[in-house]
Backbone as CSV, one residue per row, in Angstrom:
resi,resn,N_x,N_y,N_z,CA_x,CA_y,CA_z,C_x,C_y,C_z
1,MET,49.843,-17.016,20.165,49.605,-18.444,20.289,50.743,-19.141,21.026
2,ARG,51.944,-18.525,20.995,53.073,-19.132,21.695,52.840,-19.157,23.198
3,PHE,52.089,-18.192,23.717,51.821,-18.138,25.145,51.043,-19.364,25.598
4,ILE,50.093,-19.803,24.792,49.252,-20.940,25.163,49.923,-22.272,24.824
5,ASP,50.931,-22.283,23.955,51.578,-23.538,23.566,52.590,-24.016,24.602
6,ASN,52.765,-23.298,25.690,53.637,-23.728,26.772,52.831,-24.590,27.741
7,LYS,53.363,-25.794,28.080,52.633,-26.716,28.957,52.328,-26.109,30.317
8,ASP,53.293,-25.434,30.894,53.103,-24.868,32.226,52.027,-23.786,32.225
9,ARG,52.086,-22.914,31.222,51.107,-21.828,31.156,49.713,-22.353,30.839
10,LEU,49.616,-23.316,29.932,48.299,-23.851,29.588,47.670,-24.548,30.791
11,GLY,48.452,-25.366,31.491,47.941,-26.026,32.693,47.527,-25.024,33.753
12,SER,48.332,-23.988,33.936,47.997,-22.955,34.912,46.743,-22.196,34.509
13,LEU,46.578,-21.925,33.223,45.366,-21.246,32.760,44.122,-22.101,32.997
14,LEU,44.241,-23.402,32.774,43.107,-24.290,33.021,42.767,-24.346,34.508
15,ILE,43.779,-24.440,35.357,43.544,-24.442,36.803,42.968,-23.106,37.249
16,LEU,43.445,-22.008,36.673,42.922,-20.689,36.998,41.443,-20.585,36.628
17,ALA,41.086,-21.044,35.439,39.679,-20.985,35.016,38.803,-21.846,35.920
18,PHE,39.247,-23.065,36.221,38.483,-23.940,37.106,38.333,-23.317,38.493
19,SER,39.389,-22.723,39.004,39.357,-22.151,40.346,38.443,-20.935,40.426
20,ILE,38.407,-20.146,39.371,37.502,-18.989,39.358,36.050,-19.461,39.351
21,ILE,35.755,-20.486,38.561,34.398,-21.038,38.539,34.051,-21.649,39.902
22,TYR,35.007,-22.363,40.484,34.803,-22.968,41.802,34.557,-21.887,42.862
23,LEU,35.305,-20.791,42.795,35.125,-19.690,43.740,33.743,-19.068,43.589
24,ARG,33.290,-18.940,42.357,31.965,-18.367,42.121,30.886,-19.204,42.801
25,TYR,30.986,-20.528,42.668,29.995,-21.397,43.299,30.200,-21.495,44.815
26,ALA,31.427,-21.354,45.276,31.677,-21.392,46.718,31.070,-20.181,47.414
27,LEU,31.041,-19.063,46.726,30.503,-17.844,47.329,28.991,-17.872,47.478
28,VAL,28.312,-18.739,46.760,26.854,-18.802,46.854,26.368,-20.042,47.613
29,LEU,27.269,-20.739,48.285,26.848,-21.873,49.114,25.918,-21.375,50.211
30,PRO,24.829,-22.091,50.456,23.905,-21.619,51.497,24.514,-21.788,52.886
31,LEU,24.196,-20.826,53.731,24.670,-20.863,55.116,23.501,-21.139,56.042
32,ASP,23.795,-21.789,57.142,22.798,-22.036,58.170,22.498,-20.713,58.879
33,PRO,21.243,-20.301,58.912,20.920,-19.006,59.546,21.294,-18.940,61.020
34,THR,21.326,-20.074,61.689,21.661,-20.066,63.118,23.162,-20.008,63.355
35,ALA,23.952,-20.189,62.307,25.401,-20.207,62.463,26.030,-18.945,61.883
36,GLY,25.400,-17.818,62.073,25.863,-16.579,61.471,27.163,-16.041,62.031
37,VAL,27.481,-16.333,63.284,28.677,-15.767,63.905,29.841,-16.752,63.944
38,GLU,29.675,-17.929,63.393,30.754,-18.901,63.413,31.863,-18.483,62.460
39,SER,33.099,-18.790,62.838,34.227,-18.422,61.978,34.456,-19.447,60.870
40,PHE,34.027,-20.672,61.076,34.196,-21.713,60.062,32.813,-22.123,59.576
41,THR,32.527,-21.861,58.320,31.226,-22.150,57.722,31.425,-23.099,56.537
42,PRO,30.352,-23.555,55.906,30.517,-24.405,54.725,31.236,-23.707,53.565
43,ARG,31.330,-22.394,53.607,32.023,-21.659,52.547,33.520,-21.517,52.800
44,THR,33.961,-21.662,54.023,35.333,-21.325,54.395,36.364,-22.136,53.622
45,LEU,36.281,-23.448,53.664,37.273,-24.283,52.999,37.225,-24.145,51.476
46,PRO,36.052,-24.177,50.832,36.044,-23.995,49.377,36.595,-22.639,48.932
47,ILE,36.299,-21.584,49.673,36.828,-20.267,49.317,38.340,-20.249,49.502
48,GLY,38.814,-20.798,50.598,40.257,-20.857,50.831,40.987,-21.660,49.770
49,LEU,40.421,-22.802,49.415,41.052,-23.629,48.372,41.079,-22.915,47.027
50,SER,39.975,-22.291,46.666,39.925,-21.636,45.359,40.848,-20.423,45.308
51,VAL,40.897,-19.630,46.374,41.799,-18.470,46.392,43.250,-18.937,46.345
52,SER,43.577,-19.998,47.076,44.943,-20.533,47.052,45.302,-21.036,45.661
53,ALA,44.381,-21.740,45.024,44.647,-22.250,43.679,44.784,-21.110,42.678
54,ILE,43.984,-20.062,42.817,44.091,-18.907,41.921,45.450,-18.238,42.083
55,LEU,45.890,-18.050,43.320,47.189,-17.427,43.560,48.332,-18.284,43.017
56,CYS,48.259,-19.596,43.231,49.299,-20.491,42.715,49.320,-20.495,41.187
57,ALA,48.151,-20.488,40.568,48.084,-20.480,39.105,48.653,-19.181,38.552
58,LEU,48.308,-18.049,39.168,48.857,-16.774,38.713,50.367,-16.716,38.896
59,LEU,50.858,-17.258,40.007,52.298,-17.321,40.239,52.979,-18.194,39.190
60,GLN,52.401,-19.338,38.888,52.974,-20.235,37.884,52.962,-19.590,36.496
61,ILE,51.897,-18.873,36.169,51.832,-18.192,34.867,52.924,-17.136,34.782
62,SER,53.095,-16.371,35.844,54.128,-15.322,35.804,55.532,-15.904,35.782
63,LEU,55.756,-16.996,36.512,57.080,-17.621,36.501,57.382,-18.285,35.161
64,SER,56.396,-18.921,34.568,56.641,-19.593,33.286,56.806,-18.591,32.152
65,ALA,56.264,-17.376,32.318,56.439,-16.345,31.284,57.870,-15.841,31.264
66,ARG,58.553,-15.898,32.411,59.946,-15.429,32.488,60.949,-16.487,32.059
67,GLN,60.564,-17.745,32.084,61.499,-18.812,31.742,61.752,-18.830,30.243
68,GLY,62.992,-19.102,29.897,63.335,-19.141,28.479,63.009,-20.472,27.831
69,ALA,63.026,-21.544,28.591,62.800,-22.879,28.026,61.330,-23.040,27.663
70,GLU,61.095,-23.494,26.472,59.725,-23.696,25.995,59.360,-25.171,26.104
71,ASN,58.326,-25.460,26.838,57.761,-26.811,26.911,56.515,-26.803,26.050
72,ARG,56.658,-27.204,24.831,55.566,-27.088,23.874,54.506,-28.154,24.120
73,VAL,53.256,-27.716,24.111,52.124,-28.620,24.282,52.011,-29.543,23.085
74,SER,52.219,-29.002,21.903,52.053,-29.797,20.680,53.005,-30.984,20.630
75,SER,54.216,-30.845,21.146,55.132,-31.992,21.147,54.800,-32.970,22.261
76,ALA,54.275,-32.480,23.373,53.936,-33.367,24.490,52.694,-34.195,24.188
77,VAL,51.742,-33.620,23.462,50.481,-34.298,23.175,50.698,-35.516,22.278
78,GLN,51.722,-35.495,21.483,51.986,-36.612,20.580,52.324,-37.894,21.332
79,ARG,52.852,-37.776,22.530,53.242,-38.964,23.310,52.133,-39.464,24.226
80,PHE,50.994,-38.812,24.242,49.908,-39.219,25.127,49.336,-40.568,24.709
81,ALA,48.876,-41.326,25.702,48.167,-42.582,25.448,46.678,-42.249,25.419
82,TRP,46.164,-41.964,24.239,44.795,-41.473,24.106,43.754,-42.552,24.346
83,THR,44.022,-43.785,23.939,43.015,-44.837,24.071,42.636,-45.100,25.530
84,PRO,43.598,-45.342,26.435,43.196,-45.548,27.837,42.532,-44.312,28.443
85,THR,42.994,-43.145,28.060,42.406,-41.916,28.597,40.937,-41.799,28.213
86,LEU,40.643,-41.995,26.940,39.263,-41.893,26.476,38.395,-43.019,27.042
87,LEU,38.968,-44.207,27.187,38.211,-45.311,27.793,37.889,-45.026,29.262
88,LEU,38.825,-44.437,29.990,38.558,-44.090,31.388,37.504,-42.995,31.500
89,ILE,37.531,-42.043,30.593,36.498,-41.002,30.593,35.137,-41.622,30.299
90,ALA,35.087,-42.531,29.334,33.826,-43.209,29.022,33.360,-44.052,30.208
91,THR,34.295,-44.699,30.895,33.955,-45.495,32.066,33.374,-44.615,33.173
92,MET,33.935,-43.415,33.345,33.378,-42.492,34.343,31.959,-42.063,33.966
93,ALA,31.729,-41.850,32.681,30.378,-41.465,32.237,29.388,-42.601,32.491
94,VAL,29.813,-43.830,32.236,28.948,-44.986,32.504,28.713,-45.120,34.008
95,TYR,29.739,-44.884,34.817,29.615,-44.939,36.279,28.543,-43.970,36.767
96,VAL,28.585,-42.753,36.255,27.586,-41.751,36.642,26.193,-42.186,36.188
97,ALA,26.110,-42.773,34.997,24.807,-43.163,34.450,24.167,-44.312,35.220
98,VAL,24.967,-45.265,35.707,24.409,-46.447,36.365,24.422,-46.348,37.882
99,PHE,24.954,-45.263,38.434,25.096,-45.142,39.884,23.760,-45.263,40.607
100,GLU,22.742,-44.594,40.123,21.442,-44.629,40.797,20.816,-46.022,40.729
101,PHE,21.016,-46.715,39.630,20.411,-48.037,39.487,21.180,-49.096,40.271
102,LEU,22.512,-49.079,40.170,23.317,-50.120,40.824,23.690,-49.785,42.260
103,GLY,23.647,-48.518,42.618,24.020,-48.125,43.975,25.518,-47.910,44.106
104,PHE,25.917,-47.403,45.280,27.321,-47.056,45.504,28.243,-48.259,45.400
105,ALA,27.946,-49.304,46.129,28.887,-50.417,46.259,29.125,-51.126,44.920
106,PHE,28.070,-51.538,44.256,28.226,-52.319,43.036,28.774,-51.474,41.890
107,SER,28.277,-50.256,41.728,28.771,-49.412,40.633,30.225,-49.005,40.865
108,SER,30.601,-48.733,42.116,31.991,-48.383,42.412,32.914,-49.571,42.189
109,PHE,32.462,-50.759,42.570,33.251,-51.961,42.327,33.487,-52.167,40.833
110,LEU,32.427,-52.058,40.036,32.572,-52.235,38.585,33.440,-51.145,37.967
111,PHE,33.310,-49.922,38.460,34.127,-48.824,37.955,35.601,-49.074,38.231
112,LEU,35.932,-49.440,39.450,37.333,-49.698,39.788,37.882,-50.897,39.018
113,LEU,37.111,-51.949,38.931,37.556,-53.144,38.225,37.805,-52.843,36.752
114,SER,36.890,-52.129,36.118,37.091,-51.797,34.709,38.267,-50.840,34.540
115,GLY,38.473,-49.925,35.484,39.630,-49.034,35.430,40.939,-49.797,35.517
116,PHE,41.005,-50.776,36.408,42.209,-51.603,36.510,42.475,-52.342,35.194
117,LEU,41.426,-52.890,34.611,41.588,-53.627,33.360,42.008,-52.704,32.220
118,ILE,41.447,-51.516,32.167,41.823,-50.552,31.121,43.286,-50.160,31.264
119,LEU,43.749,-50.009,32.498,45.131,-49.598,32.736,46.133,-50.738,32.593
120,GLY,45.653,-51.935,32.273,46.570,-53.008,31.921,46.763,-54.089,32.962
121,GLU,46.066,-54.047,34.069,46.195,-55.112,35.074,45.429,-56.333,34.587
122,ARG,46.107,-57.444,34.406,45.485,-58.640,33.843,45.177,-59.712,34.889
123,ARG,45.591,-59.502,36.125,45.277,-60.461,37.189,43.898,-60.115,37.732
124,PHE,42.894,-60.766,37.179,41.499,-60.434,37.456,41.157,-60.601,38.930
125,LEU,41.571,-61.701,39.544,41.229,-61.928,40.956,41.872,-60.892,41.869
126,LEU,43.104,-60.513,41.570,43.753,-59.467,42.354,43.018,-58.138,42.186
127,SER,42.659,-57.810,40.954,41.926,-56.566,40.693,40.577,-56.568,41.395
128,ALA,39.868,-57.680,41.319,38.564,-57.780,41.972,38.703,-57.672,43.491
129,GLY,39.724,-58.298,44.042,39.950,-58.220,45.486,40.282,-56.812,45.951
130,VAL,41.141,-56.139,45.209,41.505,-54.763,45.573,40.299,-53.843,45.436
131,ALA,39.539,-53.987,44.343,38.354,-53.145,44.135,37.326,-53.381,45.237
132,ALA,37.068,-54.649,45.553,36.091,-54.960,46.602,36.562,-54.441,47.964
133,SER,37.838,-54.608,48.260,38.370,-54.128,49.540,38.273,-52.612,49.643
134,LEU,38.609,-51.928,48.563,38.552,-50.477,48.589,37.117,-49.971,48.725
135,VAL,36.195,-50.584,48.012,34.793,-50.169,48.110,34.260,-50.450,49.507
136,LEU,34.572,-51.603,50.069,34.125,-51.927,51.422,34.720,-50.953,52.442
137,PHE,36.002,-50.635,52.280,36.654,-49.687,53.177,35.998,-48.311,53.080
138,LEU,35.787,-47.818,51.852,35.142,-46.521,51.674,33.720,-46.513,52.210
139,TRP,32.985,-47.598,51.959,31.618,-47.690,52.471,31.623,-47.616,53.999
140,ALA,32.529,-48.363,54.633,32.594,-48.373,56.096,32.950,-46.993,56.642
141,ILE,33.918,-46.344,56.039,34.317,-45.017,56.509,33.172,-44.022,56.340
142,LEU,32.570,-44.015,55.148,31.542,-43.012,54.863,30.266,-43.247,55.662
143,THR,29.855,-44.502,55.822,28.585,-44.752,56.502,28.748,-44.894,58.009
144,GLN,29.740,-45.624,58.437,29.874,-45.903,59.862,30.583,-44.783,60.616
145,LEU,31.627,-44.226,60.024,32.392,-43.196,60.720,31.777,-41.814,60.534
146,PHE,31.437,-41.463,59.280,30.899,-40.131,59.001,29.379,-40.068,59.027
147,GLY,28.711,-41.208,59.063,27.266,-41.234,59.142,26.552,-40.790,57.871
148,LEU,27.200,-40.931,56.728,26.572,-40.557,55.461,25.698,-41.692,54.950
149,TYR,24.658,-41.328,54.236,23.782,-42.326,53.635,24.247,-42.592,52.206
150,LEU,24.542,-43.840,51.895,24.896,-44.241,50.539,23.809,-45.171,50.034
151,ASP,23.147,-44.777,48.972,22.020,-45.524,48.435,22.474,-46.888,47.909
152,ALA,21.689,-47.912,48.210,21.989,-49.256,47.728,21.614,-49.416,46.268
153,GLY,20.761,-48.569,45.741,20.414,-48.604,44.333,19.074,-49.263,44.062
154,ASP,18.558,-48.955,42.872,17.273,-49.506,42.461,17.334,-51.015,42.267
155,LEU,18.458,-51.530,41.791,18.600,-52.977,41.597,18.461,-53.715,42.929
156,HIS,19.061,-53.190,43.964,18.970,-53.799,45.290,17.520,-53.828,45.766
157,ARG,16.807,-52.723,45.539,15.399,-52.679,45.943,14.541,-53.624,45.106
158,LEU,14.881,-53.805,43.832,14.127,-54.735,42.989,14.336,-56.174,43.422
159,VAL,15.562,-56.513,43.775,15.883,-57.900,44.155,15.444,-58.202,45.579
160,PHE,15.745,-57.307,46.505,15.503,-57.585,47.925,14.281,-56.865,48.481
161,GLY,13.643,-56.040,47.696,12.469,-55.323,48.170,12.877,-54.043,48.855
162,ALA,11.920,-53.179,49.065,12.191,-51.879,49.710,12.488,-52.085,51.187
163,ALA,13.407,-51.301,51.694,13.761,-51.388,53.123,12.623,-50.811,53.951
164,ARG,12.354,-51.444,55.063,11.278,-50.971,55.927,11.849,-50.279,57.112
C-alpha cells in the first residue's frame, strides 16, 4: 500500500491507465480507404501522444520508486478544497446535459460564468465579459477558421425557428 500512497506514483499510475485506454481507442480509429499510403493519418497523433504519455508515466514511476522522500497522498488530500472541486464537476455534468438544448454558445457561456463564480470571482460584469469574449473567440476560430459546425441548440430553433 505504501507504493500507491506516494503522490508521484499514484498520479503516474493514473496517467498510465488513462494513456493505455487512450491508446486502445486510438488504434481502432477508422481510416479513410483512399488515404492508405499517407504517413500522417487520424491515428498518428493520438498514438504518438499515448505512447509518449505511457513512456513518461513509466519513467516517473521508476524514478519515484528510487527516491527516498515520501510524498504521502493521505496528507496531501487533507488540504484539498473539495467543495469547489465537486461543484465544478457538477457544473461540467450540467454543461454536458444542457449542451444539445442550449447549443454551444449559450451553454459554454453559462459554464464559464458559473465556473468563475465557483472559483471566487465576484465581479459579475467582468466574469460575464470574459466568458462572452472567450466563447465568441472560440466560436469564430472553430466555425470561421476551421469550418466546424457548432449547433445553435434546440432552444435557438424553438425561439427563432428552424434554419432554412
